[in-house]
C-alpha positions in Angstrom: 0.2 -0.5 -0.2 2.7 1.8 0.8 4.3 1.6 -2.3 1.0 3.0 -4.2 0.6 5.8 -1.9 4.8 6.7 -2.9 3.9 6.0 -6.1 0.8 8.4 -6.4 2.8 11.3 -5.1 5.9 10.8 -7.6 2.7 10.9 -10.3 1.4 13.9 -9.0 4.9 15.9 -8.3 5.1 14.7 -11.9 2.5 16.5 -13.0 3.3 19.9 -10.7 6.3 20.0 -13.1 4.7 19.5 -16.0 2.5 22.8 -14.8 5.2 24.8 -13.4 7.7 23.8 -16.7 4.3 25.3 -18.9 4.0 28.3 -17.0 7.9 29.6 -17.4 7.1 28.3 -20.7 11.0 26.3 -20.3 10.3 23.4 -22.6 14.2 22.8 -21.6 12.8 22.5 -18.2 10.5 19.8 -19.4 12.6 17.8 -21.0 14.9 17.5 -18.1 12.3 16.5 -15.7 11.0 14.0 -18.5 14.2 12.8 -18.0 15.0 13.0 -14.4 11.8 10.9 -14.4 11.9 8.6 -16.6 15.6 7.8 -15.0 13.3 7.4 -11.5 10.9 5.2 -13.1 13.6 3.0 -14.5 15.8 2.4 -11.3 12.5 1.9 -9.6 11.1 -0.9 -11.8 14.5 -2.7 -11.4 15.0 -2.1 -7.8 11.1 -4.4 -8.3 12.6 -6.6 -10.3 15.2 -7.5 -8.1 12.6 -7.5 -5.0 10.6 -9.7 -6.9 13.6 -11.6 -8.1 14.5 -12.5 -4.2 
């Protein structure tokens, strides 16, 4: 349950980043946000698979 709460919080933070970037009209900021969140997501998925293996 805690994992889902964390995931939803991350998703809401992500939308907050998008709104903030659009407010600034800083598409570079938006691109960096996607890269950073993509990396975090990939790491989280890898850890999830490691946990499932063990």
